[in-house]
MIDOSE-1310 file (N, C-alpha, C; in nm, 2 decimals, decimal comma, always signed):
residues 205
mvek	+4,09/-7,84/+0,49/+4,08/-7,74/+0,60/+3,96/-7,65/+0,57; +3,87/-7,65/+0,67/+3,75/-7,57/+0,64/+3,77/-7,43/+0,71; +3,75/-7,33/+0,62/+3,76/-7,19/+0,67/+3,63/-7,15/+0,74; +3,64/-7,08/+0,85/+3,52/-7,03/+0,91/+3,47/-6,91/+0,84
andk	+3,34/-6,90/+0,83/+3,28/-6,78/+0,76/+3,30/-6,66/+0,85; +3,33/-6,55/+0,79/+3,35/-6,43/+0,87/+3,21/-6,38/+0,92; +3,19/-6,37/+1,04/+3,07/-6,31/+1,09/+3,07/-6,16/+1,09; +2,97/-6,10/+1,01/+2,97/-5,96/+1,00/+2,88/-5,90/+1,11
kptl	+2,94/-5,82/+1,19/+2,87/-5,76/+1,30/+2,81/-5,63/+1,25; +2,69/-5,60/+1,30/+2,62/-5,48/+1,25/+2,70/-5,35/+1,30; +2,70/-5,25/+1,21/+2,77/-5,13/+1,24/+2,70/-5,06/+1,35; +2,77/-5,02/+1,45/+2,72/-4,95/+1,56/+2,77/-4,80/+1,55
yapq	+2,67/-4,71/+1,57/+2,71/-4,57/+1,56/+2,75/-4,52/+1,70; +2,86/-4,45/+1,70/+2,90/-4,40/+1,83/+2,80/-4,29/+1,88; +2,79/-4,28/+2,01/+2,69/-4,18/+2,07/+2,71/-4,04/+2,01; +2,84/-4,00/+1,98/+2,86/-3,87/+1,93/+2,80/-3,85/+1,79
dfvm	+2,80/-3,97/+1,71/+2,75/-3,96/+1,57/+2,60/-3,94/+1,58; +2,53/-4,01/+1,67/+2,39/-3,99/+1,69/+2,35/-3,85/+1,73; +2,43/-3,80/+1,82/+2,40/-3,66/+1,87/+2,42/-3,56/+1,75; +2,52/-3,59/+1,67/+2,55/-3,50/+1,56/+2,44/-3,50/+1,46
kifi	+2,38/-3,62/+1,43/+2,27/-3,63/+1,34/+2,15/-3,55/+1,39; +2,12/-3,56/+1,52/+2,01/-3,48/+1,58/+2,04/-3,33/+1,56; +2,16/-3,29/+1,59/+2,20/-3,15/+1,58/+2,18/-3,10/+1,44; +2,22/-3,18/+1,34/+2,21/-3,13/+1,20/+2,06/-3,12/+1,16
slal	+1,98/-3,22/+1,21/+1,84/-3,22/+1,17/+1,77/-3,09/+1,23; +1,80/-3,06/+1,36/+1,75/-2,95/+1,42/+1,79/-2,82/+1,35; +1,92/-2,82/+1,31/+1,97/-2,70/+1,25/+1,90/-2,67/+1,11; +1,88/-2,78/+1,04/+1,81/-2,77/+0,91/+1,67/-2,72/+0,93
agll	+1,60/-2,77/+1,03/+1,46/-2,73/+1,06/+1,46/-2,58/+1,10; +1,56/-2,54/+1,18/+1,56/-2,40/+1,22/+1,59/-2,31/+1,10; +1,68/-2,36/+1,01/+1,71/-2,28/+0,89/+1,59/-2,26/+0,80; +1,52/-2,36/+0,78/+1,40/-2,35/+0,69/+1,30/-2,26/+0,75
sact	+1,28/-2,27/+0,88/+1,18/-2,18/+0,95/+1,23/-2,03/+0,94; +1,36/-2,02/+0,95/+1,42/-1,88/+0,95/+1,41/-1,82/+0,81; +1,41/-1,90/+0,71/+1,41/-1,85/+0,57/+1,29/-1,76/+0,55; +1,17/-1,79/+0,61/+1,05/-1,71/+0,59/+1,08/-1,57/+0,63
sllp	+1,16/-1,54/+0,74/+1,19/-1,41/+0,78/+1,28/-1,33/+0,68; +1,34/-1,40/+0,59/+1,42/-1,34/+0,49/+1,34/-1,28/+0,37; +1,21/-1,32/+0,36/+1,13/-1,26/+0,26/+1,12/-1,11/+0,27; +1,12/-1,04/+0,16/+1,12/-0,89/+0,17/+0,98/-0,83/+0,22
tnqe	+0,99/-0,72/+0,29/+0,87/-0,64/+0,32/+0,89/-0,50/+0,27; +0,77/-0,43/+0,25/+0,78/-0,30/+0,20/+0,68/-0,21/+0,27; +0,72/-0,09/+0,32/+0,63/+0,00/+0,39/+0,62/+0,12/+0,30; +0,49/+0,15/+0,26/+0,46/+0,26/+0,17/+0,37/+0,36/+0,24
qslq	+0,41/+0,48/+0,26/+0,32/+0,58/+0,32/+0,36/+0,72/+0,27; +0,26/+0,80/+0,26/+0,28/+0,94/+0,23/+0,30/+1,02/+0,36; +0,39/+1,11/+0,36/+0,42/+1,19/+0,48/+0,31/+1,29/+0,50; +0,24/+1,27/+0,62/+0,13/+1,36/+0,65/+0,11/+1,35/+0,80
pwkt	+0,04/+1,45/+0,86/+0,02/+1,45/+1,01/-0,07/+1,34/+1,07; -0,13/+1,26/+0,98/-0,23/+1,16/+1,03/-0,17/+1,02/+1,03; -0,18/+0,96/+1,14/-0,12/+0,82/+1,16/-0,23/+0,71/+1,12; -0,36/+0,75/+1,13/-0,46/+0,65/+1,11/-0,57/+0,71/+1,02
feaa	-0,65/+0,62/+0,96/-0,76/+0,67/+0,88/-0,86/+0,75/+0,96; -0,89/+0,71/+1,08/-0,98/+0,78/+1,17/-0,94/+0,92/+1,20; -0,81/+0,94/+1,22/-0,75/+1,07/+1,25/-0,77/+1,16/+1,13; -0,74/+1,11/+1,01/-0,76/+1,20/+0,89/-0,91/+1,23/+0,87
kasy	-1,00/+1,14/+0,89/-1,14/+1,16/+0,87/-1,19/+1,26/+0,97; -1,14/+1,25/+1,10/-1,18/+1,34/+1,20/-1,15/+1,49/+1,17; -1,03/+1,51/+1,11/-0,99/+1,64/+1,07/-1,08/+1,69/+0,96; -1,11/+1,61/+0,87/-1,19/+1,64/+0,75/-1,33/+1,68/+0,80
dkie	-1,39/+1,61/+0,90/-1,52/+1,63/+0,95/-1,54/+1,76/+1,01; -1,43/+1,83/+1,06/-1,44/+1,96/+1,13/-1,46/+2,07/+1,03; -1,44/+2,04/+0,90/-1,46/+2,15/+0,80/-1,60/+2,15/+0,75; -1,66/+2,27/+0,76/-1,80/+2,30/+0,72/-1,80/+2,40/+0,60
pfit	-1,86/+2,35/+0,49/-1,87/+2,45/+0,37/-1,95/+2,57/+0,41; -1,91/+2,69/+0,36/-1,96/+2,82/+0,38/-1,95/+2,87/+0,52; -1,87/+2,80/+0,61/-1,85/+2,84/+0,74/-1,70/+2,84/+0,77; -1,63/+2,74/+0,74/-1,49/+2,72/+0,78/-1,40/+2,81/+0,69
dldt	-1,31/+2,89/+0,75/-1,22/+2,98/+0,67/-1,09/+2,90/+0,63; -1,01/+2,97/+0,55/-0,89/+2,91/+0,50/-0,79/+2,88/+0,61; -0,78/+2,98/+0,71/-0,68/+2,96/+0,82/-0,71/+2,83/+0,90; -0,84/+2,81/+0,92/-0,88/+2,69/+1,00/-0,85/+2,56/+0,92
vrtl	-0,87/+2,57/+0,79/-0,84/+2,45/+0,70/-0,69/+2,42/+0,71; -0,61/+2,52/+0,71/-0,46/+2,49/+0,72/-0,42/+2,44/+0,86; -0,49/+2,49/+0,96/-0,46/+2,45/+1,10/-0,50/+2,30/+1,12; -0,60/+2,26/+1,05/-0,64/+2,12/+1,06/-0,55/+2,02/+0,98
gfdp	-0,45/+2,08/+0,91/-0,35/+1,99/+0,84/-0,36/+1,99/+0,69; -0,46/+2,06/+0,64/-0,48/+2,06/+0,50/-0,41/+2,19/+0,44; -0,28/+2,19/+0,45/-0,20/+2,31/+0,41/-0,10/+2,26/+0,31; -0,12/+2,29/+0,18/-0,02/+2,24/+0,08/+0,12/+2,30/+0,09
yktp	+0,13/+2,40/+0,17/+0,27/+2,46/+0,18/+0,34/+2,40/+0,30; +0,27/+2,32/+0,38/+0,34/+2,26/+0,50/+0,32/+2,10/+0,50; +0,20/+2,06/+0,45/+0,18/+1,91/+0,45/+0,22/+1,86/+0,31; +0,32/+1,76/+0,31/+0,37/+1,71/+0,19/+0,26/+1,64/+0,10
nmri	+0,29/+1,64/-0,03/+0,21/+1,56/-0,12/+0,06/+1,61/-0,14; +0,04/+1,74/-0,11/-0,10/+1,79/-0,14/-0,09/+1,87/-0,27; -0,20/+1,86/-0,35/-0,21/+1,93/-0,48/-0,30/+2,05/-0,47; -0,26/+2,15/-0,54/-0,35/+2,27/-0,55/-0,41/+2,26/-0,69
lnha	-0,54/+2,26/-0,70/-0,61/+2,25/-0,83/-0,67/+2,39/-0,86; -0,66/+2,42/-0,99/-0,73/+2,55/-1,03/-0,88/+2,52/-1,06; -0,96/+2,62/-1,09/-1,10/+2,61/-1,09/-1,14/+2,51/-1,20; -1,07/+2,50/-1,31/-1,11/+2,41/-1,42/-1,08/+2,26/-1,37
qvvq	-0,98/+2,24/-1,30/-0,95/+2,11/-1,25/-1,05/+2,06/-1,14; -1,09/+2,16/-1,06/-1,19/+2,13/-0,96/-1,32/+2,09/-1,03; -1,37/+2,16/-1,13/-1,49/+2,13/-1,20/-1,48/+1,99/-1,27; -1,37/+1,97/-1,33/-1,35/+1,84/-1,39/-1,35/+1,72/-1,30
avlp	-1,30/+1,75/-1,17/-1,29/+1,64/-1,07/-1,43/+1,61/-1,01; -1,52/+1,71/-1,01/-1,64/+1,69/-0,94/-1,76/+1,66/-1,03; -1,76/+1,73/-1,15/-1,88/+1,72/-1,23/-1,86/+1,62/-1,35; -1,96/+1,55/-1,39/-1,95/+1,46/-1,51/-1,94/+1,55/-1,63
qpiq	-1,87/+1,50/-1,73/-1,86/+1,58/-1,86/-1,93/+1,50/-1,97; -2,01/+1,57/-2,05/-2,06/+1,71/-2,04/-2,17/+1,72/-1,93; -2,19/+1,84/-1,89/-2,29/+1,87/-1,78/-2,43/+1,86/-1,85; -2,52/+1,77/-1,81/-2,65/+1,76/-1,87/-2,75/+1,85/-1,81
desl	-2,74/+1,87/-1,68/-2,84/+1,95/-1,61/-2,77/+2,04/-1,51; -2,78/+2,17/-1,54/-2,71/+2,26/-1,45/-2,77/+2,27/-1,31; -2,90/+2,23/-1,30/-2,96/+2,24/-1,16/-2,90/+2,14/-1,07; -2,83/+2,04/-1,12/-2,77/+1,94/-1,03/-2,63/+1,98/-0,98
ippg	-2,58/+2,09/-1,03/-2,45/+2,14/-0,99/-2,45/+2,18/-0,84; -2,37/+2,13/-0,75/-2,37/+2,17/-0,61/-2,34/+2,32/-0,60; -2,41/+2,39/-0,51/-2,39/+2,54/-0,49/-2,25/+2,58/-0,48; -2,17/+2,51/-0,41/-2,03/+2,54/-0,39/-1,95/+2,54/-0,52
iyqc	-1,98/+2,44/-0,60/-1,91/+2,42/-0,73/-1,96/+2,53/-0,83; -2,09/+2,57/-0,82/-2,14/+2,68/-0,90/-2,07/+2,81/-0,87; -2,04/+2,83/-0,74/-1,97/+2,95/-0,70/-1,82/+2,94/-0,75; -1,77/+2,82/-0,75/-1,63/+2,81/-0,80/-1,62/+2,84/-0,95
ikar	-1,72/+2,80/-1,03/-1,73/+2,83/-1,17/-1,74/+2,98/-1,19; -1,82/+3,05/-1,11/-1,83/+3,19/-1,13/-1,71/+3,27/-1,08; -1,64/+3,22/-0,98/-1,52/+3,28/-0,92/-1,40/+3,27/-1,01; -1,39/+3,16/-1,09/-1,28/+3,13/-1,18/-1,15/+3,13/-1,10
eacq	-1,06/+3,23/-1,13/-0,93/+3,23/-1,07/-0,93/+3,24/-0,92; -1,04/+3,29/-0,86/-1,05/+3,31/-0,72/-1,08/+3,18/-0,65; -1,11/+3,07/-0,73/-1,14/+2,94/-0,67/-1,02/+2,85/-0,69; -1,00/+2,77/-0,59/-0,89/+2,67/-0,59/-0,93/+2,55/-0,50
gyym	-0,87/+2,44/-0,53/-0,90/+2,32/-0,46/-0,78/+2,26/-0,40; -0,79/+2,20/-0,28/-0,68/+2,13/-0,21/-0,72/+1,98/-0,22; -0,63/+1,90/-0,28/-0,65/+1,76/-0,30/-0,54/+1,68/-0,24; -0,57/+1,58/-0,16/-0,47/+1,49/-0,10/-0,52/+1,35/-0,09
epnr	-0,43/+1,26/-0,08/-0,46/+1,12/-0,06/-0,36/+1,05/+0,04; -0,37/+1,08/+0,17/-0,27/+1,02/+0,26/-0,30/+0,87/+0,27; -0,19/+0,79/+0,29/-0,21/+0,65/+0,30/-0,10/+0,59/+0,38; -0,12/+0,47/+0,42/-0,02/+0,39/+0,49/-0,04/+0,24/+0,44
lhkk	+0,05/+0,19/+0,37/+0,04/+0,05/+0,31/+0,16/-0,03/+0,36; +0,14/-0,15/+0,40/+0,24/-0,24/+0,44/+0,23/-0,37/+0,35; +0,34/-0,39/+0,27/+0,34/-0,51/+0,18/+0,44/-0,61/+0,24; +0,39/-0,73/+0,25/+0,48/-0,84/+0,31/+0,47/-0,96/+0,22
rvgn	+0,58/-1,02/+0,18/+0,58/-1,14/+0,10/+0,58/-1,26/+0,20; +0,50/-1,36/+0,18/+0,49/-1,47/+0,26/+0,50/-1,60/+0,18; +0,52/-1,71/+0,25/+0,52/-1,84/+0,18/+0,66/-1,90/+0,18; +0,69/-1,99/+0,08/+0,81/-2,07/+0,08/+0,93/-1,98/+0,03
fmld	+1,04/-1,97/+0,11/+1,15/-1,88/+0,07/+1,21/-1,92/-0,06; +1,24/-2,05/-0,08/+1,31/-2,09/-0,20/+1,23/-2,07/-0,33; +1,09/-2,10/-0,32/+1,01/-2,07/-0,43/+1,00/-1,92/-0,47; +1,00/-1,84/-0,36/+1,00/-1,70/-0,38/+1,14/-1,65/-0,44
fmnf	+1,24/-1,70/-0,38/+1,38/-1,66/-0,42/+1,41/-1,69/-0,56; +1,36/-1,81/-0,60/+1,38/-1,86/-0,74/+1,28/-1,81/-0,84; +1,18/-1,72/-0,79/+1,08/-1,66/-0,87/+0,98/-1,76/-0,93; +0,96/-1,87/-0,86/+0,86/-1,96/-0,91/+0,72/-1,92/-0,85
krkt	+0,71/-1,88/-0,73/+0,59/-1,85/-0,67/+0,61/-1,73/-0,57; +0,53/-1,63/-0,58/+0,55/-1,51/-0,49/+0,41/-1,47/-0,44; +0,39/-1,47/-0,31/+0,26/-1,43/-0,25/+0,28/-1,31/-0,17; +0,21/-1,20/-0,19/+0,22/-1,08/-0,12/+0,09/-1,04/-0,05
ittg	+0,10/-1,00/+0,07/-0,01/-0,95/+0,15/+0,00/-0,80/+0,17; -0,10/-0,73/+0,13/-0,10/-0,58/+0,15/-0,21/-0,54/+0,25; -0,17/-0,46/+0,35/-0,26/-0,41/+0,45/-0,24/-0,26/+0,47; -0,34/-0,19/+0,52/-0,32/-0,05/+0,55/-0,45/+0,02/+0,52
wkfg	-0,44/+0,15/+0,49/-0,55/+0,24/+0,46/-0,52/+0,35/+0,37; -0,63/+0,41/+0,31/-0,61/+0,53/+0,22/-0,73/+0,62/+0,25; -0,70/+0,75/+0,24/-0,80/+0,85/+0,26/-0,78/+0,96/+0,16; -0,88/+1,00/+0,08/-0,87/+1,10/-0,02/-0,97/+1,22/+0,02
aliv	-0,92/+1,34/+0,00/-1,01/+1,45/+0,03/-0,99/+1,57/-0,07; -1,10/+1,63/-0,11/-1,10/+1,75/-0,19/-1,17/+1,86/-0,12; -1,10/+1,97/-0,10/-1,16/+2,09/-0,03/-1,15/+2,20/-0,13; -1,27/+2,26/-0,16/-1,28/+2,37/-0,26/-1,30/+2,50/-0,18
ivgd	-1,21/+2,60/-0,22/-1,21/+2,73/-0,15/-1,23/+2,84/-0,25; -1,32/+2,93/-0,22/-1,34/+3,05/-0,30/-1,31/+3,17/-0,21; -1,21/+3,25/-0,25/-1,16/+3,36/-0,16/-1,09/+3,30/-0,04; -1,16/+3,32/+0,07/-1,11/+3,28/+0,20/-1,21/+3,18/+0,27
rvvy	-1,30/+3,12/+0,20/-1,40/+3,04/+0,26/-1,42/+2,91/+0,18; -1,44/+2,80/+0,26/-1,46/+2,67/+0,20/-1,61/+2,67/+0,15; -1,62/+2,62/+0,02/-1,76/+2,62/-0,04/-1,80/+2,48/-0,07; -1,71/+2,38/-0,07/-1,74/+2,25/-0,11/-1,63/+2,15/-0,06
kqws	-1,68/+2,03/-0,02/-1,58/+1,93/+0,01/-1,64/+1,79/-0,02; -1,55/+1,70/-0,05/-1,59/+1,56/-0,07/-1,47/+1,47/-0,03; -1,50/+1,35/+0,01/-1,40/+1,25/+0,05/-1,43/+1,11/-0,01; -1,32/+1,03/-0,01/-1,33/+0,89/-0,04/-1,22/+0,82/+0,03
gspn	-1,23/+0,69/+0,04/-1,12/+0,62/+0,11/-1,15/+0,47/+0,14; -1,05/+0,41/+0,19/-1,05/+0,27/+0,22/-0,99/+0,25/+0,36; -1,08/+0,24/+0,47/-1,02/+0,24/+0,60/-0,95/+0,11/+0,64; -0,98/+0,00/+0,57/-0,92/-0,13/+0,61/-0,88/-0,21/+0,48
ieee	-0,76/-0,18/+0,43/-0,72/-0,25/+0,31/-0,65/-0,39/+0,35; -0,69/-0,49/+0,28/-0,63/-0,62/+0,30/-0,64/-0,70/+0,17; -0,53/-0,70/+0,10/-0,53/-0,77/-0,04/-0,42/-0,88/-0,04; -0,45/-0,98/-0,12/-0,36/-1,09/-0,14/-0,33/-1,10/-0,29
tlqr	-0,20/-1,10/-0,32/-0,16/-1,11/-0,46/-0,07/-1,24/-0,48; -0,10/-1,32/-0,57/-0,03/-1,45/-0,60/+0,03/-1,45/-0,74; +0,16/-1,46/-0,75/+0,22/-1,46/-0,88/+0,29/-1,59/-0,90; +0,26/-1,66/-1,01/+0,32/-1,79/-1,04/+0,40/-1,78/-1,17
nplg	+0,52/-1,83/-1,17/+0,61/-1,83/-1,28/+0,66/-1,97/-1,31; +0,60/-2,04/-1,40/+0,65/-2,18/-1,43/+0,80/-2,19/-1,46; +0,85/-2,09/-1,52/+0,99/-2,09/-1,57/+1,09/-2,04/-1,46; +1,03/-2,00/-1,35/+1,11/-1,95/-1,24/+1,20/-1,83/-1,28
pfqg	+1,33/-1,84/-1,25/+1,42/-1,72/-1,28/+1,43/-1,69/-1,43; +1,39/-1,79/-1,52/+1,39/-1,76/-1,66/+1,26/-1,70/-1,72; +1,16/-1,68/-1,63/+1,04/-1,63/-1,67/+1,06/-1,49/-1,73; +1,00/-1,47/-1,85/+1,01/-1,34/-1,92/+1,14/-1,31/-2,00
sgss	+1,23/-1,40/-1,99/+1,36/-1,38/-2,07/+1,32/-1,39/-2,22; +1,38/-1,29/-2,29/+1,35/-1,29/-2,43/+1,24/-1,21/-2,48; +1,16/-1,16/-2,38/+1,04/-1,08/-2,41/+1,08/-0,93/-2,37; +1,01/-0,84/-2,44/+1,04/-0,70/-2,42/+0,98/-0,66/-2,29
pgly	+1,05/-0,57/-2,21/+1,00/-0,53/-2,08/+0,87/-0,45/-2,10; +0,78/-0,48/-2,01/+0,65/-0,41/-2,01/+0,55/-0,47/-2,11; +0,59/-0,58/-2,18/+0,50/-0,63/-2,28/+0,36/-0,68/-2,22; +0,37/-0,73/-2,10/+0,25/-0,79/-2,04/+0,19/-0,70/-1,93
r	+0,24/-0,57/-1,93/+0,19/-0,48/-1,83/+0,06/-0,41/-1,88
């Protein structure tokens, strides 16, 4: 008696199985794209009345040495008693901040700083550095989460100003700043979450 060979029919997937596979694939794709939004961001800013670099510079430009008085300076926002994070410098700190040490040629000393040196305790400086920085981590979420690779984009601005006052009058001013900061930092850790284990903190700082 000859037995008939069993014919193996190809496995057919039910329509609901096919739909489920598509749904899972789309869900995974959506999850991976959403992971990028889970990367941390950081907003760093000093509390001050200026929202932009241009606004801070515009207030600074209204100050004229030997003309602008102290009340006007404070009205423009340069008031250490109302504007946060402003420093008051004594005459020695002002001289140290402006002049190279030691002074080789006294004829190169700006007139306002020369008055500050003579006035001593009657001279003071207002120094501030308002800024707005936004730091955002970008890239692959899993590599970032496991500390293998972290990429940070920093954008924003900084403005620094020194205003020197003798008595009730501005005698000197100077500024510096970065109106358009855009920096990219890339950190790679081959050992991922184990990077730096066993070493003392701050060893490579």
